[in-house]
N, C-alpha and C positions, 0 to 999 in steps of 0.2 A: 437426681436422675434426670435425664433430659426428655423433656415433653416435645413430642413432635405434633404438628397440628394437621397433617395431611388428611387425616379421615374427616375431620371437622371442615376444612376448607372444600374438600370434594363435595360432602353433603350440601355445603351451603352454595357451591357453584351448581351442583344438580338441581336444587331447589328451583333455582332462575332458569336453567336450561330447560326442564321440564315445563315450566310455566310458558316458555317461549316458543313451545312446540307449535308449528302451523304457521310460523313467521317465516318470512323469505330471506335467503342470502345468509350472510353472517349474523343476521339478529337471531338465528336460532342455533348458531354453530359457536360463536365466540362469547366467551363470559360477559366481557364488559359491555359489548353493544347488546346482548341479550337482556343484561341487567337493566340497562337505559331503556331498552324497548318494553321491558315488562312495567317498570315503573312507570313509564308514561302510559301504558295501557291501563295501568291501576288508576291512574289520576283520570283518564277517560271515561272510565267506567263508573267513577265516583260522580264525576259530572253528569254523565249520561243518565244516572238514576235520578237526579235533580230534574233533568230536562225532561224526561219521561212524563213525569207529573205535569209540568207544563203542557207538553204536545198533547197528552190525551184530553187534558181539559179544553184545549183549543180546537180540537177535532169533534169533542162532545157539542161544544157552544155551536160550532159550525152547522153541525147535523140538526141541532135543534133550530136554529135560526132558519134553515133551508126548509124544514118541515112546517114551522109556524107560518112562514111567508106564503107557502101553498095555500093556508087558509087565510090569508090577508092580516096578518099580526106579525109584528116585528118581534125578535127575540126579547128585547127589554120588556115590552108591553106585555108580551106572554108570560114571562118569568113572575112580573108584577101581579099580573092576574091569578095566578097559580097561588103566589103568597097571600093575596086577598082571599081567595077562595078557601083557604086553608088547605091546599094539596102540598104535601112534603114529598116530594120526589127527588132524588139527586140526579146531577145531569146525565151520568152515565145511563141510569136508566131510561132517563129522558130521551137520550140520543138512541138507544136501543128500540124503543118503541116508534120514535120517528123514522127509522131505516126498515125495520122488520116487521112492524105491526101498526101500518098506516091509519086504518081505520079507529084504533083505540086513541092513538096520538090525536087524529082529528076531532074526537070526542072531548080530550081534555082541553084542546085549543078552543072548543066552543065554550067548555064550563070557564075558560079563563075569560074569554070574550064577555061572557053572561055575568063574571064577577066585577068586570070594570064598568059596565053600564048602571 
C-alpha cells in the first residue's frame, strides 16, 4: 500500500509557521523562510539566556558601586570589607538595597569601612 506523507508534512510545516507568528513579510508566510527565521530566533534566544546572566550581574555591580561611592568607598573595597566583616549578601540583594533602601545600604557601607580599619 502506498504511504502518502501529506499530513505529516503539513504538521511539520504548521509547527514552524505557528512559531513564526508575529514575524514580518514572508518570514511568517513561506515555510522555508519561516523555518530559517525560527531557527535563527531559537539560536538568539539560547544566546540571550546566557547574556542575561552577564547583563544583570553587570547592572548589579554598577548599582552597588554607585551606592558605595556615595559613602566614599569603591566597589572592590566595599565587597572586600563585607567579606572581612562576615556579611554574605549576594550582589542582587546589595543592588536592591542600594537603589530602594539607601539608609540600610549606607549602614552596610559603614560596617564594611569599619572592618577594613
